[in-house]
C-alpha positions as CSV (number, residue, x, y, z in Angstrom):
1,M,263.9,-45.1,203.3
2,V,263.0,-42.1,205.4
3,K,259.6,-40.4,204.7
4,K,260.2,-37.0,203.3
5,D,257.2,-34.9,204.4
6,D,258.6,-31.3,204.7
7,D,260.1,-28.8,202.3
8,I,263.0,-26.4,202.9
9,R,263.4,-23.8,200.2
10,F,266.4,-21.4,199.8
11,R,267.9,-19.3,197.1
12,V,271.4,-19.5,195.7
13,D,273.1,-17.6,192.9
14,A,272.8,-19.1,189.5
15,E,276.5,-20.0,189.2
16,T,276.5,-22.0,192.5
17,A,273.3,-23.8,191.5
18,K,274.7,-24.7,188.0
19,A,277.9,-26.0,189.5
20,A,276.1,-28.0,192.2
21,K,273.8,-29.6,189.6
22,E,276.7,-30.4,187.3
23,K,278.7,-32.0,190.1
24,A,275.7,-34.0,191.3
25,A,275.1,-35.2,187.7
26,R,278.8,-36.3,187.3
27,L,278.4,-38.3,190.5
28,D,275.1,-39.7,189.4
29,I,273.5,-38.6,192.7
30,P,270.4,-36.4,192.9
31,L,271.3,-33.0,194.3
32,S,268.4,-33.3,196.8
33,H,270.1,-36.4,198.3
34,I,273.4,-34.6,198.7
35,L,271.7,-31.6,200.4
36,R,269.8,-33.9,202.8
37,Q,273.0,-35.7,203.7
38,L,274.8,-32.4,204.3
39,L,272.0,-31.3,206.6
40,R,272.1,-34.5,208.5
41,D,275.9,-34.3,208.9
42,W,275.7,-30.7,210.1
43,I,273.0,-31.5,212.7
44,V,275.2,-34.0,214.4
45,E,278.4,-31.9,214.3
46,D,279.8,-30.4,217.5
47,D,277.3,-27.9,219.0
48,K,280.3,-25.6,220.0
49,Q,280.6,-24.5,216.4
50,T,280.4,-20.7,216.1
51,K,278.6,-18.7,213.5
52,E,281.9,-17.3,212.4
53,S,283.5,-20.8,211.9
54,L,280.4,-22.0,210.0
55,L,280.3,-19.0,207.7
56,G,284.0,-18.8,207.2
57,K,284.3,-15.3,208.8
58,Q,287.0,-14.3,211.2
């Protein structure tokens, strides 16, 4: 297991937080685990990704 020695805090709207927590509970996976994996996946993605493509803006 990787040592977790840093915190990242961010705010989301209540509806998004509730939906994420409910989905994580249905999958029986801690939401923190899902968010860590999403960050790891994003870090290794193609560095040519643009801000617009990341945020869904065109």
